[in-house]
C-alpha positions in Angstrom: 0.0 0.0 0.0 1.4 3.4 -0.9 1.8 5.9 1.8 -0.3 8.4 -0.3 -3.4 6.1 -0.8 -6.1 6.2 1.9 -6.7 2.7 3.3 -10.2 1.3 2.8 -10.3 0.2 6.5 -8.2 0.8 9.6 -7.8 -2.3 11.8 -6.7 -1.2 15.3 -5.3 -3.8 17.7 -4.5 -3.0 21.4 -1.8 -5.2 22.8 -0.1 -6.0 26.1 2.4 -8.8 26.5 1.1 -10.8 23.5 4.5 -12.0 22.2 3.3 -15.7 22.2 0.6 -15.1 19.7 1.0 -11.7 18.0 2.8 -12.9 14.9 0.2 -15.5 14.2 -2.6 -13.0 14.7 -1.0 -10.4 12.4 0.0 -12.8 9.7 -3.7 -13.8 9.4 -4.3 -10.2 8.4 -1.8 -10.0 5.6 -4.5 -10.7 3.0 -6.4 -7.7 4.2 -3.3 -5.5 4.2 -2.7 -6.5 0.6 -6.3 -5.5 -0.2 -5.8 -2.0 1.1 -6.5 -2.2 4.8 -4.3 -0.4 7.4 -3.0 -2.4 10.4 -2.2 -0.4 13.5 -0.9 -2.1 16.7 -1.2 0.0 19.8 1.0 -1.3 22.6 0.3 -0.5 26.2 3.7 -1.0 27.7 4.5 -4.7 27.0 7.5 -6.1 28.9 8.0 -8.8 26.3 8.8 -8.6 22.6 5.3 -7.7 21.4 6.2 -4.4 19.7 9.3 -5.9 17.9 7.5 -9.0 16.7 4.5 -6.9 15.5 6.5 -4.4 13.5 7.0 -6.4 10.3 3.3 -7.1 10.0 1.8 -3.7 10.7 1.7 -0.3 9.1 2.3 1.3 12.5 3.2 0.1 15.9 2.6 2.9 18.4 3.1 3.2 22.1 0.3 4.3 24.4 -0.5 4.5 28.1 -2.0 1.1 29.2 -5.7 0.6 29.1 -7.7 -0.9 26.2 -9.9 2.2 25.7 -6.9 4.5 25.9 -5.0 2.4 23.4 -7.9 2.1 20.9 -8.5 5.8 21.0 -4.8 6.4 20.3 -5.0 4.0 17.4 -8.0 5.8 16.0 -6.2 9.1 16.1 -3.2 7.6 14.2 -5.4 5.9 11.6 -6.1 7.2 8.1 -9.3 5.5 7.0 -12.8 6.8 7.3 -13.8 3.3 8.6 -12.4 1.8 11.8 -12.4 -1.8 13.1 -11.2 -2.5 16.6 -9.8 -6.0 17.0 -8.7 -7.8 20.2 -5.3 -9.5 20.0 -6.9 -12.9 20.6 -9.7 -12.6 18.0 -9.5 -13.7 14.3 -11.6 -12.1 11.6 -13.6 -14.0 9.0 -12.4 -14.2 5.4 -12.6 -10.8 3.5 -13.9 -9.1 6.6 -13.1 -5.8 4.9 -15.8 -6.4 2.2 -18.3 -7.4 4.8 -17.6 -4.2 6.8 -17.7 -1.9 3.8 -21.0 -3.4 2.5 -22.6 -3.0 6.0 -21.6 0.6 6.3 -22.7 1.4 2.7 -26.2 0.2 3.6 -26.8 3.2 5.8 -25.7 1.9 9.2 -22.9 3.7 11.0 -21.5 0.9 13.1 -21.8 -2.9 13.7 -20.3 -6.1 14.9 -19.8 -9.7 13.9 -21.2 -12.9 15.4 -18.7 -14.7 17.5 -17.5 -18.2 18.1 -15.4 -18.8 21.2 -12.7 -21.4 20.9 -11.3 -23.4 23.8 -11.8 -26.5 25.9 -14.8 -25.6 28.0 -18.1 -27.3 27.1 -19.8 -24.1 27.8 -18.3 -22.2 24.9 -20.9 -23.0 22.2 -23.7 -22.0 24.6 -21.9 -18.8 25.6 -21.2 -17.9 21.9 -24.9 -18.4 21.1 -26.0 -16.3 24.0 -23.6 -13.5 23.2 -24.9 -13.4 19.6 -28.6 -13.5 20.6 -28.1 -10.9 23.3 -26.3 -8.4 21.1 -28.9 -8.8 18.3 -31.8 -8.2 20.7 -30.2 -5.4 22.7 -28.0 -3.6 20.2 -25.1 -3.9 22.6 -22.0 -5.8 21.6 -18.7 -6.6 23.3 -15.2 -5.8 22.0 -14.7 -9.6 21.3 -17.1 -9.2 18.4 -14.8 -6.8 16.5 -16.7 -3.6 16.6 -16.5 -1.5 13.5 -17.9 2.0 12.6 -17.4 5.1 10.5 -15.0 7.6 11.8 -17.8 10.2 11.9 -19.8 7.9 14.3 -16.7 7.2 16.4 -16.0 11.0 16.8 -19.7 11.9 17.3 -19.8 9.8 20.5 -16.3 10.9 21.7 -14.5 7.6 21.1 -14.2 4.9 23.7 -14.8 6.2 27.2 -11.5 5.9 29.0 -12.6 3.7 31.8 -11.0 0.4 33.0 -14.0 -1.9 32.3 -17.2 -1.9 30.2 -15.7 0.6 27.7 -17.2 -1.5 24.9 -20.6 -1.6 26.5 -20.6 2.1 27.0 -19.5 2.9 23.5 -22.3 0.7 22.1 -24.9 2.5 24.3 -23.8 5.8 22.8 -23.6 4.5 19.2 -27.1 3.2 19.5 -28.3 6.8 19.7 -26.9 7.3 16.2 -28.2 4.1 14.5 -28.9 0.5 15.2 -25.9 -1.8 14.7 -25.3 -3.9 11.6 -25.3 -7.5 13.1 -23.2 -9.5 10.7 -23.8 -13.3 10.9 -20.2 -14.1 9.7 -18.2 -15.1 12.8 -15.0 -13.9 14.4 -13.2 -16.6 16.4 -12.1 -15.5 19.8 -10.2 -17.2 22.6 -12.2 -18.8 25.3 -9.3 -18.9 27.7 -11.2 -16.9 30.4 -13.8 -19.7 30.5 -11.2 -22.4 30.3 -9.2 -20.9 33.2 -12.0 -19.8 35.5 -14.7 -22.3 34.7 -17.7 -21.8 32.4 -20.5 -21.3 34.9 -18.4 -19.2 37.3 -17.4 -16.8 34.4 -20.9 -16.5 33.1 -22.3 -15.5 36.5 -19.4 -13.1 37.1 -19.8 -11.3 33.8 -23.6 -11.0 34.1 -23.3 -9.7 37.6 -20.8 -7.1 36.6 -23.0 -6.0 33.6 -26.1 -5.8 35.8 -24.3 -3.7 38.4 -22.9 -1.4 35.7 -26.4 -1.0 34.3 -27.5 -0.1 37.8 -24.9 2.6 38.0 -21.9 1.1 39.8 -18.7 2.9 39.0 -16.5 1.1 36.4 -13.4 1.6 38.7 -15.1 -0.4 41.4 -16.2 -3.1 39.0 -12.7 -3.3 37.5 -11.1 -3.8 40.9 -13.5 -6.6 41.7 -13.0 -8.2 38.3 -9.2 -8.3 38.6 -9.4 -9.4 42.3 -11.4 -12.4 41.2 -9.1 -13.2 38.3 
C-alpha cells in the first residue's frame, strides 16, 4: 500500500504482552493488508517482545498509556481510513472481513459487529457464543470480542471509547445506538475462550452477568474493574 493512498479500512489492535501469539494473529491479516487495509498495533507497555514482533506485520506500531480504551483511541487518532475496526489481539476475523464491513456501512448503518465463536476446551463455549450473539442482536449492545466497526464520523460523534477500565465497549455501544442500530453480521469472528477455560464456564458467566447488571444499575467502572481483577 502506498503511503499516499487512503486505506479502505483501519484495523486497530491493542496489545499488552502478546508475544506468544501476535505474529500468528497479524499474519492472518496479511491478506487484508494487501487488499488495502491499514493495520495499527497500539502497545500499552509490554514487557515482552510484542512491539518488535509486531512491527514487520503492521503499518504502524505505536506506544500508548495502558488501558484498552486509551490504546484504541490512540490507534483511531493515528489511523487514516474513514472506517475503523477494533480487534482484540486474541480474535480472528472471517475471510474478507473488509468487504463485509464496507458493505454493511454502505447500507446506511454507521456501526456494527460480527457474530462470535469462542474457541477453547470448556463445554460451555458453544452456549456462551450463542447467548452473546442473541443478546447483542436483541439489545443492540456488543462486546469488543465481536470486532466492533464503525465510521470515523460515528466514532468521533460519540467521543470515542470512554477511557474507563472496564465496560468501555458496552458504554461505546450504548452511545452508538443513539446514532443508529448496529449492523449485526452473521459471519463469525473466532475469539479465545481462555477466560472460561481458566476460571470455569458457569463461574465466568455468573461473574460477567453480575458485573454488567451492576454497571447498568450505575456502579462505577473503577469499582467493578477492581473486583474483576481481584477475582481473576
